[in-house]
matplotlib code that plots the C-alpha trace (Angstrom):
import matplotlib.pyplot as plt

x = [67.6, 64.4, 66.4, 68.0, 64.7, 63.3, 66.3, 66.0, 62.3, 63.1, 65.9, 63.7, 60.9, 63.3, 64.7, 61.2, 60.2, 63.4, 62.6, 59.4, 61.1, 63.9, 62.8, 64.2, 62.4, 59.3, 59.3, 59.4, 56.8, 53.3, 50.9, 51.7, 51.4, 50.2, 53.0, 52.0, 51.8, 53.7, 56.5, 55.6, 52.5, 52.1, 48.7, 48.6, 46.7, 43.1, 41.1, 40.0, 36.5, 34.6, 31.2, 28.3, 27.7, 30.9, 33.3, 36.8, 39.9, 42.3, 45.7, 49.2, 52.1, 53.4, 56.9, 58.3, 56.9, 54.6, 51.7, 48.4, 48.5, 45.1, 44.5, 41.5, 39.6, 38.1, 35.8, 35.3, 31.9, 32.0, 35.3, 35.3, 36.9, 35.0, 36.2, 34.0, 36.2, 39.3, 41.7, 44.9, 48.4, 49.9, 53.4, 55.0, 53.4, 50.9, 47.2, 44.1, 40.7, 37.8, 34.5, 31.5, 31.0, 27.9, 24.9, 24.1, 26.8, 28.9, 32.2, 33.8, 37.1, 39.0, 42.2, 44.0, 45.2, 47.6, 46.2, 49.4, 51.1, 52.5, 49.2, 50.6, 48.0, 47.7, 47.0, 43.2, 42.2, 38.9, 37.2, 34.4, 31.6, 29.4, 26.8, 28.5, 28.2, 28.3, 29.5, 28.8, 30.0, 29.1, 32.2, 30.0, 26.9, 25.8, 26.7, 25.6, 23.3, 24.9, 28.2, 30.0, 29.1, 31.7, 30.9, 33.3, 32.6, 33.7, 32.4, 33.2, 34.4, 36.2, 35.4, 36.8, 34.8, 31.4, 28.9, 27.8, 24.9, 24.4, 20.7, 18.8, 15.3, 12.6, 10.1, 7.5, 7.6, 8.3, 11.1, 14.9, 16.3, 19.7, 22.3, 25.6, 27.4, 30.9, 32.8, 34.8, 38.6, 40.3, 40.3, 36.5, 36.6, 34.6, 33.7, 31.3, 31.2, 27.9, 26.6, 24.0, 20.5, 19.8, 16.9, 17.6, 16.4, 17.6, 18.4, 18.8, 21.4, 22.3, 24.3, 23.2, 25.2, 24.2, 26.6, 29.6, 27.8, 24.7, 23.6, 22.5, 23.0, 22.6, 24.2, 22.5, 21.2, 23.3, 21.7, 23.1, 21.5, 21.6, 22.0, 21.1, 23.9, 23.9, 25.6, 26.1, 24.2, 23.0, 24.7, 28.4, 28.3, 25.8, 23.2, 20.0, 16.4, 12.9, 9.8, 6.3, 2.6, -0.7, 0.2, 2.7, -0.2, 0.7, 4.3, 6.6, 9.2, 11.4, 11.8, 12.5, 15.3, 16.7, 16.8, 19.3, 17.1, 18.1, 15.6, 12.2, 10.2, 6.4, 3.7, 1.9, 0.0, -1.4, -2.8, -5.9, -8.5, -9.3, -5.7, -4.7, -7.2, -5.8, -2.2, -3.0, -4.6, -1.6, 1.1, -0.3, 0.1, 3.4, 5.5, 5.7, 6.1, 9.0, 10.7, 10.2, 12.0, 15.1, 14.5, 15.1, 11.8, 10.8, 7.5, 6.7, 3.9, 2.6, 2.0, -1.0, -0.9, -4.4, -5.4, -5.5, -3.6, -4.2, -1.0, -2.9, -4.8, -1.5, 0.1, -2.9, -2.7, 1.0, 0.4, -2.6, -0.6, 2.4, 0.0, -1.0, 2.6, 3.3, 0.2, 1.4, 4.9, 3.5, 1.2, 4.3, 6.4, 8.2, 11.9, 12.6, 15.7, 15.3, 13.2, 14.5, 13.6, 10.2, 9.9, 8.0, 7.2, 6.8, 6.3, 4.4, 1.5, 0.7, 1.2, -1.5, -0.1, -1.3, 0.5, 3.4, 6.9, 6.7, 3.6, 5.4, 8.4, 6.3, 4.3, 7.4, 9.3, 6.3, 5.8, 9.5, 9.9, 6.8, 7.7, 11.3, 10.2, 7.7, 10.0, 13.4, 15.0, 15.3, 12.9, 14.0, 12.6, 11.9, 11.6, 13.2, 15.9, 13.9, 11.1, 13.6, 15.1, 11.9, 9.9, 12.1, 15.2, 14.1, 15.2, 18.7, 17.8, 16.0, 19.4, 19.7, 17.3, 18.6, 17.6, 16.1, 16.6, 14.5, 16.6, 16.2, 19.0, 20.6, 18.5, 20.4, 23.7, 23.0, 26.6, 27.6, 25.3, 22.4, 23.2, 21.4, 23.7, 24.2, 20.7, 20.8, 19.1, 19.9, 21.4, 23.8, 27.4, 30.7, 31.2, 27.4, 27.5, 24.1, 24.3, 21.9, 21.4, 19.1, 18.7, 15.7, 17.5, 14.7, 10.9, 11.1, 12.8, 11.7, 8.6, 8.6, 12.2, 11.6, 8.4, 5.7, 2.8, 3.1, 5.3, 7.7, 9.0, 11.0, 14.7, 16.9, 20.4, 21.9, 24.8, 26.7, 28.2, 26.4, 27.4, 25.9, 22.7, 22.4, 23.1, 20.3, 18.0, 19.0, 21.4, 24.8, 27.9, 28.1, 31.1]
y = [194.3, 192.3, 189.1, 190.1, 190.8, 187.4, 185.6, 187.3, 186.3, 182.7, 182.4, 184.1, 181.6, 178.7, 179.9, 180.3, 176.8, 175.3, 176.7, 174.7, 171.5, 171.8, 169.7, 172.2, 175.0, 173.0, 172.5, 176.3, 177.1, 177.8, 177.2, 174.7, 176.0, 175.0, 175.4, 177.5, 175.9, 178.9, 180.8, 183.9, 182.8, 181.0, 180.1, 179.1, 175.8, 176.6, 174.2, 171.0, 171.3, 174.5, 174.9, 175.9, 179.6, 180.3, 183.1, 181.9, 183.3, 182.3, 184.0, 183.9, 185.9, 187.0, 187.3, 189.7, 191.7, 194.6, 196.4, 196.8, 193.8, 192.4, 188.8, 187.0, 184.1, 181.9, 178.8, 176.3, 175.9, 173.1, 173.8, 177.5, 179.4, 182.4, 185.2, 185.4, 187.6, 189.7, 191.6, 193.5, 192.7, 194.6, 196.3, 193.0, 191.1, 189.3, 189.1, 187.9, 187.2, 186.8, 185.3, 183.3, 179.6, 178.6, 177.5, 174.4, 173.3, 170.4, 171.3, 173.9, 173.9, 177.2, 178.6, 181.9, 184.1, 187.1, 189.7, 190.9, 190.2, 186.7, 185.6, 183.2, 180.7, 178.3, 174.6, 174.0, 173.1, 171.9, 172.8, 170.7, 172.5, 170.7, 171.5, 172.5, 170.2, 171.7, 169.5, 170.5, 168.8, 169.8, 169.3, 168.2, 166.0, 167.5, 170.6, 172.2, 175.2, 178.4, 176.6, 177.2, 174.9, 174.6, 173.8, 173.1, 172.5, 172.5, 173.7, 171.2, 172.0, 174.8, 178.5, 181.5, 184.0, 182.2, 183.5, 180.8, 181.1, 178.8, 178.3, 176.6, 175.2, 176.9, 174.2, 176.7, 178.9, 175.8, 177.6, 178.0, 181.0, 182.6, 182.1, 183.2, 184.1, 183.3, 183.0, 180.2, 180.2, 179.6, 175.8, 175.9, 175.5, 177.5, 177.4, 178.8, 179.1, 180.0, 179.7, 177.0, 177.8, 177.9, 175.6, 171.9, 170.3, 168.8, 171.5, 171.0, 173.1, 173.5, 175.8, 177.5, 179.5, 183.1, 184.9, 184.4, 181.5, 181.8, 178.2, 178.1, 174.9, 173.7, 171.1, 168.2, 168.7, 168.3, 167.7, 169.0, 168.3, 170.9, 168.7, 169.8, 170.8, 168.3, 169.3, 167.2, 169.2, 166.4, 164.9, 164.1, 165.7, 163.3, 164.3, 165.2, 164.4, 164.0, 161.8, 163.1, 162.0, 163.7, 164.3, 167.0, 169.2, 172.3, 172.2, 174.9, 173.0, 176.0, 176.3, 172.6, 173.0, 176.1, 173.9, 171.6, 168.8, 167.6, 164.7, 163.8, 160.6, 161.2, 158.7, 158.1, 154.8, 152.7, 149.1, 150.5, 151.9, 155.0, 155.7, 155.2, 157.8, 160.4, 159.5, 160.1, 163.5, 164.8, 163.3, 164.7, 168.2, 167.6, 165.7, 168.5, 171.2, 169.3, 168.9, 172.6, 173.5, 171.5, 168.4, 164.8, 163.0, 159.4, 157.8, 155.2, 152.6, 151.7, 148.0, 146.4, 142.6, 141.1, 139.4, 135.8, 132.6, 131.9, 132.3, 132.8, 135.8, 137.3, 136.9, 138.4, 141.4, 141.8, 141.9, 144.3, 146.7, 146.5, 147.6, 150.6, 151.7, 151.1, 153.2, 156.1, 155.8, 156.1, 159.0, 161.0, 160.3, 157.2, 157.4, 160.9, 162.8, 163.8, 160.7, 158.3, 154.6, 153.5, 152.3, 149.6, 150.7, 147.4, 147.7, 146.1, 148.5, 147.0, 143.4, 141.7, 139.6, 136.3, 136.7, 134.2, 135.2, 133.1, 135.1, 138.4, 137.4, 136.2, 139.4, 141.6, 139.5, 139.5, 143.2, 144.0, 141.7, 143.0, 146.6, 146.0, 144.2, 146.9, 149.9, 148.5, 149.6, 147.9, 149.4, 150.2, 148.4, 150.6, 149.1, 149.0, 146.5, 144.7, 144.0, 142.9, 140.4, 139.1, 138.7, 139.0, 137.0, 133.9, 134.9, 136.1, 137.3, 140.3, 141.8, 142.5, 145.4, 148.7, 149.2, 152.3, 151.7, 153.4, 153.7, 156.5, 155.8, 159.1, 161.5, 164.6, 163.2, 160.1, 159.3, 157.9, 154.8, 153.1, 151.7, 148.3, 146.2, 142.7, 142.1, 139.2, 140.5, 139.6, 143.1, 142.6, 142.1, 141.3, 143.0, 143.4, 146.3, 147.0, 147.7, 150.6, 153.1, 155.5, 156.0, 157.6, 158.8, 161.0, 161.2, 164.5, 167.0, 170.6, 170.8, 174.6, 174.7, 172.3, 174.1, 171.7, 172.6, 169.6, 169.9, 167.2, 165.7, 162.5, 163.2, 160.9, 160.8, 159.0, 156.7, 157.6, 160.6, 163.3, 161.7, 158.4, 160.0, 161.9, 158.6, 157.0, 159.8, 159.3, 162.2, 161.9, 163.0, 166.8, 169.2]
z = [-159.2, -159.8, -159.8, -156.6, -154.9, -156.2, -154.8, -151.4, -151.3, -152.1, -149.5, -146.9, -147.6, -147.5, -144.2, -142.8, -144.0, -142.6, -139.2, -139.2, -140.4, -137.8, -134.8, -132.2, -133.9, -134.1, -130.3, -129.8, -132.5, -131.2, -132.7, -135.5, -139.0, -142.5, -145.0, -147.9, -151.4, -152.5, -150.7, -148.9, -146.8, -143.5, -142.1, -138.4, -137.9, -137.0, -134.8, -136.6, -135.0, -134.1, -132.5, -134.8, -134.5, -132.5, -133.3, -134.5, -136.1, -138.9, -138.8, -140.0, -141.6, -145.0, -146.3, -147.2, -144.3, -145.3, -143.7, -145.4, -147.7, -148.4, -147.3, -148.7, -147.2, -149.9, -149.9, -152.6, -154.2, -156.8, -158.7, -158.1, -155.2, -154.0, -151.6, -148.5, -146.3, -146.1, -143.8, -143.9, -142.6, -139.7, -139.8, -138.7, -141.6, -139.3, -140.1, -138.3, -139.8, -137.4, -138.4, -137.2, -137.8, -139.8, -137.9, -140.0, -142.4, -141.2, -142.7, -144.9, -147.0, -147.0, -148.5, -147.9, -150.7, -150.5, -152.8, -154.5, -157.7, -157.1, -155.3, -152.8, -151.7, -148.8, -149.1, -148.8, -145.2, -143.9, -140.6, -139.2, -137.5, -135.0, -132.4, -129.1, -126.1, -122.6, -119.8, -116.2, -113.0, -109.5, -107.3, -104.3, -104.3, -101.0, -99.0, -95.7, -95.8, -97.1, -97.9, -101.2, -104.2, -106.9, -110.5, -113.4, -117.0, -120.6, -124.0, -126.7, -129.4, -127.4, -128.0, -126.2, -124.2, -124.7, -122.2, -119.8, -117.3, -114.3, -113.6, -110.8, -111.2, -109.1, -108.3, -107.1, -110.2, -112.4, -114.4, -114.5, -112.7, -113.2, -110.4, -111.9, -115.2, -116.5, -119.8, -121.3, -121.4, -124.8, -124.1, -123.5, -119.7, -117.2, -113.6, -111.0, -107.2, -105.5, -102.0, -101.3, -100.2, -96.5, -97.0, -97.0, -100.2, -103.5, -106.1, -109.9, -111.8, -115.4, -117.7, -120.9, -123.4, -123.6, -125.9, -128.2, -130.0, -132.1, -131.7, -128.1, -126.1, -122.5, -120.2, -118.6, -115.1, -111.9, -108.6, -105.3, -102.0, -99.2, -96.2, -92.6, -90.4, -87.6, -84.3, -81.2, -78.6, -76.4, -73.4, -73.9, -77.3, -78.8, -81.3, -79.6, -80.6, -79.3, -79.8, -79.6, -79.5, -79.0, -75.3, -76.3, -77.5, -79.5, -80.9, -82.1, -84.1, -84.7, -80.9, -80.7, -83.2, -81.4, -78.2, -79.9, -81.3, -84.7, -85.1, -83.9, -84.0, -84.4, -83.4, -86.7, -86.2, -83.4, -83.1, -81.4, -83.9, -81.9, -80.9, -84.5, -85.8, -83.2, -84.2, -87.9, -87.2, -85.2, -87.4, -90.6, -89.2, -87.4, -90.0, -92.6, -89.9, -88.4, -91.7, -92.5, -89.3, -90.3, -88.2, -89.5, -89.0, -88.3, -87.7, -85.1, -84.6, -81.1, -81.1, -79.5, -79.5, -79.1, -75.9, -77.2, -77.1, -80.8, -82.8, -86.1, -84.6, -83.3, -86.7, -88.5, -86.1, -86.8, -90.5, -90.2, -88.0, -90.3, -93.1, -91.0, -90.7, -94.4, -95.3, -93.1, -94.6, -98.1, -97.1, -96.2, -99.3, -98.4, -97.7, -99.1, -97.9, -94.2, -93.3, -90.6, -90.6, -89.3, -85.7, -83.9, -80.3, -78.4, -74.6, -71.8, -72.1, -75.5, -74.6, -72.4, -69.6, -71.0, -74.3, -74.4, -75.2, -78.4, -79.5, -78.7, -80.7, -83.6, -83.6, -83.6, -86.2, -88.6, -88.3, -88.8, -91.8, -93.5, -93.1, -94.2, -97.3, -98.2, -97.6, -98.5, -95.2, -91.8, -89.3, -85.7, -82.6, -79.6, -76.1, -72.7, -71.9, -69.3, -71.7, -74.3, -71.8, -70.5, -73.7, -76.9, -76.0, -77.9, -81.4, -82.0, -85.5, -84.0, -83.3, -87.0, -86.4, -84.9, -81.3, -79.7, -76.0, -73.3, -70.1, -67.6, -65.1, -63.9, -66.0, -65.0, -66.2, -68.3, -69.3, -72.6, -72.9, -71.2, -67.7, -68.0, -66.0, -67.5, -68.9, -71.3, -74.5, -78.1, -78.4, -75.5, -76.5, -74.8, -71.5, -71.1, -73.6, -75.1, -78.9, -79.4, -82.2, -80.3, -76.6, -74.9, -71.8, -70.3, -70.1, -68.3, -70.6, -70.2, -72.5, -72.8, -73.8, -76.7, -77.9, -76.6, -74.4, -72.2, -69.1, -70.1, -73.3, -74.2, -75.0, -77.0, -78.4, -81.4, -81.0, -84.1, -86.0, -87.9, -91.1, -90.0, -89.0, -92.3, -94.2, -92.1, -93.3, -96.9, -97.4, -99.1, -97.3, -97.2, -97.6]

ax = plt.figure().add_subplot(projection="3d")
ax.plot(x, y, z, "-o")
ax.set_aspect("equal")
plt.show()
């Protein structure tokens, strides 16, 4: 009888082993297994790498099937094997042994032993333990206010049901704040979806482990920009904006935004000393207020060419006035997100009658080049097409700079572009089309509607799309 039982055991083990060797059976087997060094024990292949401090399992089956058989987990210290854990088989002969990875040791060699008379043992197997790495990816670099933001990530080496917490950095409190929680899947993946803030700004996110692993770790930071929602609420669906100076008096920028404006240019410097001081005082109040209301903000300089026929004096004035604008740009943080390019306002009021066209061109070109070199972005030139034709038509290179055209033909219904006729400017293209980026189509917008105390206000439109305007203001494309 004993011989018969022994033969049955051998044939059962051989049959089991043959199933693993058979290619067809191997395709169906999941997960792969370690063959026992003695018949009667199968150990399912554990992960080759496990995160330090993570929970993991070693499992398998015995043969012949029997419930309640003690399974020992042993580790080798020197030449001696020591038991460090145990479990019991279920009715189907399967067993599962859960444990926690060490927090420091780099790797451990194990074997499994069936605690019965014939003491079947597995081949020794080694598991490498390493500090977990958390990878986090924001699925969008920029979103509109209150829109969903998706994050995906992985824990490597993988561990199942590890608690993950998404955090956002609170710049005011100077600390990380919880936004959402999740758990990893068996392959170590996880994901989050949250709603973006309603306030436009750049936000930093990270993920930290919170449970299921005793060696805490965190991801690198991910930045997501909340980008203003830009609608075309101006004439013919174009994006509407304003420009302001001290003449507008008290300003309610929230009301300006509610009226449909999405950008504003603020007078921030002037070629006249007294006018410059007044411009600085107003701009320093208005620029942060306008940004807080959700408007894209640009600064402009009113040019004043000296009344002289000396070219050197003209060039010196151009350099000095460029320095004024650069200083104002630096004072308000340079080109941060939400900041439009700087503007040179050049018009007849700032150009004495005896200034030659060559001097006017030299002043403008010197100012533009110096500001471009200092800030890394091409400034905009503001003027009316008649002035451009009469005084700035001598240098085609000026057309490399974006144009903000002042043209007030048919204010009540301005159409889709300035109606300048066939004025020959360096910005005039085929078919007498004026190449413009911004268009000041009215000087008589309703001041009260746009939140200013003056009776009227300048109204402008942008030539391009919302995406193009946001890019001009330093924002990535939003989703």
